[in-house]
Residue, then its C-alpha position, 0 to 999 in steps of 0.5 A: m334725171a340725165s339726159e339722153k345726150e349726157k347718157m350718150l356721152s357717158e356709155q350708157a344706153y340711150k335714145a337717139s330719136d331724143k329731139d336734142l339728139f335729132d336737132e344736133r344729127l340736123h345741123a351736123q348734116k346740114t353742115c356736111f352738106d354745104f361742105n360736100n357740095s361746096s366748090p373744089e377750089l374753095i378750099t380755105e371756105r371749104h375748112d373753114l365750115i367743117r371746123r364750125v362742126l368739128g370738135s378740135v382740129s389742128s391748122e393743118f387738115y384736109i378732109q376730101p368730100p365728102f364726108q359725113c358725120d353723127y354730131g362732128y362735136n366729139i371728133h377730135l383731129g391731130n396735127h396734118f391729118y388727111s383722109n380721101y373721099n367718104l370717111t363717114i365717122l359716126d360719133c355718138a362717143e369721141v373719136r380721138i385721132g393723133d398727127h400725121v394720119m392718114i385715111a383711104p377712101n371709104v372709111s368707116i369709124f363707128t361707135a355706135g352699137h345697137p343691142i343684140d338682143a331685137k326687142k331692146r333694138n326695137e325700142e330703140w336703145e342704142y350705146a356708143i363706145p368711144v375710138t382711138i386713132g394714134n399718131n402716124v396711123w395708115i389706114g386702109g380703103n375700104s376699113v370698117i373700125n368698130p366701137g371701142v377700138s384703140i388703134g396704137d401709134n405707126t400703125v397701116i391696117g390693111s385695106g378692106s379691114v374690119v377693126t373690132r379689136n385694140i390693134p398695137s403701136n408698130v405693125i401691120a394688120a389686116g382682115n376680116p376680123c382685123k389682125v396683126i401680121r407683123e411688126i413694123t421694121k427698119a427694113d420697112e424703111d426702103f420699101y418700095f423706095k430701093d432701088r426705085r429713082f423716087k429722090 
């Protein structure tokens, strides 16, 4: 018979009140607490601490506290990852993030979901669906990435977006629900820097 953790990781309905899952969440919460309450100049020590709870991480990453996660071991970060204040990842399923990803403040990534039927919700059933974010993605502040979403390479998600479905590569997308606004073109290479003295 499958454990609640095995069911959680295989996208089956499960109960998060299971003792083993509770203990694993507690471990992640304690690690995040220590990370979030560490002194700002202790960058190396702080990142050595958070590295212990994450599933995999490159040598080049920066997470600005505060940071919260459910388990940590389902989070896989690519190279040159950066997140600003208040990143929350409910990693009941895998969250895979590519290289050179930038995340603005107050972004939430959710793999966890609950039944629509109130009776089943009250029985404490849950489910979890993985999230995938490609390379060179920029996610604007106050955005929410929902369970099962995949975001393609080189894409920009506008601030305040609620991403409920897959977003392709090489586009700007925004809104609630988040929709593709347009493709990214060669003209975007000069955006903001044109006629400005940033050299």
